[in-house]
Backbone as CSV, one residue per row, in Angstrom:
resi,resn,N_x,N_y,N_z,CA_x,CA_y,CA_z,C_x,C_y,C_z
1,MET,-25.345,28.659,5.153,-24.331,27.623,4.265,-23.714,26.448,4.291
2,ARG,-23.928,25.465,3.415,-23.985,24.023,3.269,-22.419,24.071,2.108
3,HIS,-22.009,23.073,3.100,-20.571,23.031,1.951,-20.451,21.024,2.175
4,GLU,-20.393,20.188,1.050,-20.694,19.028,0.798,-18.702,18.623,0.274
5,ILE,-18.354,17.601,0.581,-17.414,17.366,0.096,-17.618,15.186,0.152
6,ALA,-17.654,15.148,-1.479,-17.114,13.698,-1.700,-15.576,12.915,-2.523
7,SER,-15.431,12.053,-1.164,-14.392,11.510,-1.988,-14.630,9.852,-1.680
8,THR,-14.371,9.269,-2.495,-13.783,8.173,-2.643,-12.055,7.584,-1.927
9,VAL,-12.232,6.448,-0.884,-11.273,5.914,-0.150,-11.379,4.759,-0.874
10,GLY,-10.145,5.027,-1.404,-10.140,3.455,-2.316,-8.816,1.582,-1.024
11,ALA,-8.762,1.318,-1.633,-7.905,0.130,-0.972,-6.700,0.318,0.038
12,THR,-6.573,1.713,-0.961,-4.647,1.104,-0.074,-4.724,3.420,0.397
13,ALA,-5.843,3.703,0.777,-5.890,4.465,1.421,-4.573,5.006,1.909
14,GLY,-4.701,6.275,2.447,-3.089,6.174,3.513,-1.676,5.972,3.143
15,VAL,-1.703,5.059,1.980,-0.143,4.326,1.880,0.209,5.666,0.621
16,THR,1.959,6.288,0.628,2.133,6.981,-0.429,2.767,5.851,-0.504
17,ALA,4.079,6.848,-1.838,5.050,6.013,-2.250,6.892,5.801,-1.320
18,GLU,6.280,7.316,-0.230,7.438,7.026,0.268,7.782,6.196,1.901
19,VAL,6.506,5.439,1.220,6.553,4.479,2.394,7.643,3.470,2.697
20,ALA,7.767,3.335,0.559,8.732,2.503,0.592,10.630,3.416,0.886
21,GLN,10.670,4.173,1.296,11.507,4.719,1.669,11.552,3.880,3.192
22,ASP,10.829,3.634,4.077,11.297,3.362,5.496,12.069,2.392,5.219
23,PRO,13.099,2.448,6.677,13.968,1.422,6.888,14.103,0.197,7.772
24,THR,12.134,0.854,8.494,11.799,-0.150,8.965,11.475,-1.204,8.819
25,LEU,10.367,-1.322,7.807,9.919,-2.390,6.810,10.534,-3.508,5.828
26,PRO,10.114,-4.457,5.573,11.199,-5.582,5.104,10.536,-5.340,3.735
27,ARG,11.468,-6.572,3.419,11.693,-5.783,1.816,11.807,-7.110,1.443
28,VAL,11.017,-7.141,0.074,10.997,-8.464,-0.838,11.226,-8.715,-2.190
29,GLN,11.564,-9.830,-3.122,11.703,-9.538,-4.203,10.352,-9.836,-4.744
30,LYS,10.045,-8.707,-5.241,8.918,-8.501,-6.511,9.152,-7.810,-7.393
31,GLN,8.363,-8.471,-8.604,8.721,-7.838,-9.489,7.966,-6.442,-9.756
32,CYS,7.471,-5.401,-10.785,6.585,-4.485,-10.474,7.207,-4.197,-12.028
33,SER,6.083,-3.585,-12.520,6.069,-3.308,-14.202,6.733,-2.343,-14.759
34,CYS,7.394,-1.418,-13.789,8.021,0.160,-13.804,10.089,-1.082,-14.032
35,GLY,10.099,-2.270,-13.456,11.246,-2.873,-13.823,12.139,-2.816,-12.669
36,GLU,11.373,-2.380,-10.943,12.087,-2.505,-10.190,11.862,-3.927,-9.792
37,ASN,13.138,-4.796,-8.795,12.637,-6.303,-8.643,12.230,-5.891,-6.339
38,GLU,12.140,-4.783,-6.063,12.201,-4.694,-4.187,11.145,-3.891,-4.259
39,ALA,10.161,-4.543,-2.580,9.353,-3.987,-2.804,9.151,-4.219,-1.162
40,VAL,8.834,-3.282,-0.548,8.287,-3.431,0.984,6.701,-3.701,1.237
41,PHE,6.912,-4.650,1.984,5.623,-4.925,2.267,5.007,-4.636,3.955
42,PHE,3.962,-4.884,4.386,3.239,-4.773,5.202,1.677,-5.165,5.703
43,GLN,1.218,-5.265,6.722,-0.065,-6.519,6.526,-1.331,-4.675,6.740
44,SER,-1.984,-5.404,6.326,-3.048,-4.168,6.370,-3.839,-3.627,8.124
45,GLN,-4.147,-2.639,8.212,-4.276,-1.831,9.964,-5.978,-2.578,9.983
46,GLN,-6.738,-2.840,8.847,-7.751,-3.204,9.405,-8.254,-3.869,9.944
47,ARG,-9.541,-3.963,10.782,-9.227,-5.655,12.161,-10.895,-5.395,12.409
48,THR,-11.615,-4.923,11.005,-12.652,-5.567,11.487,-12.882,-7.011,11.128
49,ALA,-13.879,-8.127,11.391,-14.064,-9.415,11.322,-14.193,-10.142,10.098
50,ASP,-15.241,-9.616,9.294,-15.453,-9.668,8.015,-14.859,-9.112,6.882
51,THR,-13.386,-8.260,7.400,-12.341,-8.260,6.422,-10.586,-9.605,6.791
52,GLY,-10.571,-10.082,6.126,-8.902,-11.369,6.369,-8.008,-10.018,6.077
53,MET,-7.112,-11.096,6.219,-5.599,-10.113,6.172,-5.639,-9.801,4.796
54,ALA,-4.859,-8.477,5.068,-3.967,-7.670,3.316,-2.819,-7.480,3.906
55,LEU,-1.779,-8.666,2.672,-0.586,-7.582,2.413,-0.343,-6.845,1.836
56,TYR,0.452,-5.823,1.806,0.356,-4.289,0.580,1.530,-4.406,0.145
57,TYR,2.828,-3.842,-0.583,3.806,-4.237,-1.261,3.290,-2.877,-1.869
58,VAL,4.389,-2.425,-1.965,4.913,-0.315,-2.211,6.289,-0.888,-3.240
59,CYS,6.285,-0.508,-4.289,7.498,-0.528,-4.901,8.084,-0.043,-4.404
60,CYS,10.201,-0.187,-4.548,11.492,0.318,-4.406,11.162,1.663,-5.217
61,GLY,10.816,1.120,-6.550,11.579,2.357,-7.503,9.863,3.208,-7.655
62,CYS,9.382,3.119,-8.338,7.993,3.844,-8.525,7.095,4.366,-7.187
63,GLY,7.075,3.234,-6.523,6.072,4.000,-5.517,4.999,2.828,-5.588
64,LYS,4.571,2.069,-6.328,3.267,1.776,-7.022,2.977,1.070,-5.840
65,VAL,1.100,0.575,-5.434,0.949,0.156,-4.582,0.350,-1.452,-4.799
66,THR,0.307,-2.711,-4.535,-0.332,-3.441,-5.224,-1.449,-4.041,-3.241
67,HIS,-1.821,-5.178,-3.535,-2.170,-5.767,-1.827,-2.785,-7.512,-2.913
68,THR,-2.590,-7.942,-1.638,-3.225,-9.441,-1.824,-4.217,-9.421,-0.445
69,THR,-5.428,-10.174,-1.063,-5.877,-10.570,0.326,-6.023,-11.762,-0.107
């Protein structure tokens, strides 16, 4: 028997809306489409030479994840 699982891993894999409730993460004023203007942010954990630094922002209101490269 063979069981294949196919999935697509996006740029925000592993980031959940609950991250916005983490009191240890720094906060910034960043407008979201939901109307909230506060987000937490953190640096990408990718450690490859061809990947530049990326900052991830998670809205404290709706949990939407955005990032910069």
